[in-house]
N, C-alpha and C positions, 0 to 999 in steps of 0.2 A: 366232785370236784366243782374248784372257787372258779369262775369265768370273770374274765377282767374284758368292762366295757367300756369301751372309746370313749363315755361321757364325763363331762367337766363341767368349771364353771362357766365354760366359753360354749359349749354345746352339752345344753341339760336335756335334749330331748335327740330320738335318735328315730326315726318311722323307714321301713320298710317294705316292700313287699318281696316276699319269699314266692322259688319253682323248682324245687326237688325232686330228686328218682326217689327219696325217702328220705325220713326224720334220723339223723345219724348222730346227731350231741349226746352225751351221757346224761346219766344222773348228776345235775348240777344245781349250781343259785349263784347269785350276783347280788350285787348289795340295792340295786338301781328297781323299780319297778316294770313291771312287762306286760304288756295288751297283746294276745296271739288271737287273732281271727283266721277260724280254720274254712277258707271259701271251698274248698276241695281235697277229700283225704279219707283213706280209712283208717283205723289203730284202736291203739290206746293213747290216753294221756295222764301221767302219775303227776299230783299236782298235793303236796304236805303229803297225808297219809291214806290220801285217795284217790282212785283208779279206777277213772271209768273210759266208755268207749268213747271215739272221736267221733262226731257228727257234723256234716257239711253245715257250715253255715252257724256252729259254735263259739264263742267269744269267751274269753277265760280274761284274769285280771289275777297277777301275782304281786305278794308283795314282797319288802324288801326281805331277799336273806332267804325266799321258800324255795327249797327245792323240789325241783321239777323234772321232766323228764318224758320226751314224747317217741312211740312206735310205733312204725308202721306196720301194718299190717304184711301176714306173712308173703300175698301175692304183689309187692312192691322187692322183692328178694330174690323174683324169679328170672329178672335182667330182662320183662317184657316195656319197652322204651316207650310206650302206650301210657305207660302208668304212672301218672305223676302228682306230688302236693304240690298246692300254692295256697297262698293268701296272702296276709299284710301284719307286721309286727310293730310295734310300738313301745319304746324303752323311755325311760324316763329317770333323772335323780331321784333318788334318798331323800333329797329335800326341796325337791321342785315347788318351791314357792311357798316355802313353809312358814314362814312369817304370815301371810295373808291367808293360807289354809289352819296355822294352828290359832288365829285371832279373830278375823271375822267373824261376824254374824253369818252372813251370807254364804260361809264356805263352809259352815256345819255340816251338809251333807255329804259333802267330799273328805273332810274329815274323817266321821261316820266310817264314809266309801272305804277310803285309804286303810282302818282300823282291821276291818272287814278282812283286807285284801291278806291280810297276816296269815289267813289260813287257805288263800285263795278265793276267787268269786266266779259264777260261771254266770253266763248271761247267753241262752238258751232261744234258738230261734223257733219259728220265722218272726218271734215278737218283737227282736231284735236289730229290725231295719232299718231304726232309723240310728242307731248306732253304727252299723256296719257303713253305710254314706260316709261318718264322721270318721271309718278308720279310716277305708281306704282314698281319704282326701289326707289325710297328713304326708304320707309319700310326697303328696304332690306341693308343698306347701313350706314353706322356709323362714326364719326368723321370728319375728314376734307371730306372723301368723298363724305358725305351726304351736306356738306356745297358747295362746287365743285358743286355738282349734280344740288344742289338749281342752284346755280346763273346761268348755263346753260340752266337751267326750266326756269327761269325769263327772260333769252334773247331770248328763244326762244319766248315764251310769249309777247315779248316786239316785237318780227317782227309777229307775226300773224296776218294777214291780214283782219281775217274774224272776228276779234272780237269786242266787243261794250261794252260801257258804258251803266250799268243796271237802274242806279237812275237816275231822271229826274235833271235837272239841277237847280230847286227849292231848291232840299234839300242840295248841297255844292256849289257853283256858285263860290267858291277859285280855284276848279280843272279845272275850263279851261285852255287851255293852247294858248299860242299864242297870248295875248289879248291883241292890241293898247292901245292909248290912245282914239282915235276916236269910237273902239267898247266897251269900257268901257264906256264911253256916253253913248253908243246906248243900250248896257245891263241895267245900269242905269235906263233907261227910260222903256225900257220894262219891267221891275221888277217892275217899280211903276204899269203900267199901264195894264198888261197884262189880268187883270182880266176884266177890264171896254169893250167897244169897239172899240179897239185900231185900226188904220189907217195905210197900210202898206207905206202910200205917207207920212205921219207927222214922222214915222221912218226914213226915207231914208233921211229926211230931215234936221236929227239929226245929220248924216255922212256929211250932203252938198252934195248928190249925186241925182244922176233919179231914180227910184225905180226899174226899170229892171240890172244898174252897180249896185246899194244897195245889189239886191239881191244876184248876182255873187259875189261880194265882203264878204257878209254877209256866206255864201254855204262856200269860201273858207276857211275862217276861223273858223269855225264849224263844216264843214260837211254837217251841213244840211240848210235848207229854213228856214227864218224867221217865217214864218206860221209854221210849222212843229214846232220850237222852241219854239214859242208860247203856243199853245195846247200842248208839253209838260210840260211845266211851269203850265199851269192848269189841266191837269190831275195830276202830282203831288201834285199841290192844292187839287186837289177833292179826292187824298188816305189819306191823311192826314184828312180831315172832314169826310168822310167815317169811317176811323180806331175810332175817334172820337165820333162816334154815336151820334150827338147832334145834327143834322139837318136831316130834311129828304132830299129825292133825290133829288127834283125839287127845295129846296129851297138852295142845295149844286150845281143842275146846273147852277143855276141863279148868285151865288156867286163866282163860276171861269168863267164865263164871256161868258158861250154859249150860245146859240142864243135861240138854243129848244132843249128841251129833247131829241126828236131821234138824233140829232147831236152828241150830249152830250154821250150818251148811244154808237153810231160807233167810235168817236173818244177814248175815254175809250177802248173798246172790241180790238178794234185795238192795243191798247197801251200797252196793260197787257191781254190780251185774254179773259176778263173775263166783263161782264156786271157791270154797277157798283153797282147794289143790290147782285149778286154775289160773289163781291171781299168784301162788307160788311160780308155776311154771311161766308165766306170763314175765312176769318182774325179774326173773333170775336168768331171763336167755340171754 
């Protein structure tokens, strides 16, 4: 569903603490960017086509119109008044400081961060302590102080070394940075063939490289090996098929290009923390 937030040219930033019995809002999106800090609470978070466990202290940043959903663990449905989930939420306009961010050299790191946010960005604890300090201060500020604090927070997020993108490349390939024409041809080929029995030497030939040189080049450009990239595409596609609930898991395994169900389960659990069956069960609750 499309959530409409009370953000406009007069109120470009909203920041608040939350304290709930459990998460209740359904699978949704909104035009505004959103930062969520999970201070305490167990469950799962769905961002783009990624699903992972919620861990105390984690922070996520979601871009404009990125679908997301938080599901509390089963224990929060047992009417135990002692169990609560709490943290802080920061939401800001999709065009917040857009001229400065898109044109000023000093804003380049923030601009790249917001591009990454098109698939969701994860900032793990405990390394994110400085980010948490800035987030929990935002609800106490107003006016220009709140906006400048948000800029400082985004700058620190942009330079946070341990962050990583949540959604797979399958979700939105337009967010990949630093792609040259040769890599564009490689990615176009992979995205046509990833569900097939794709051969690494064939991919390398698209870039006119031998296999070892190509693997170094690919990892330098995208920060991961081509095998890992292909597996992420397959897992992302599998997530979509599991959510649609039209095919059984063996059919999905074959459709996504995995050789065996055991390999499919192993790679899927590595990337999502759940088996395909567990993923489908959690999402369709």
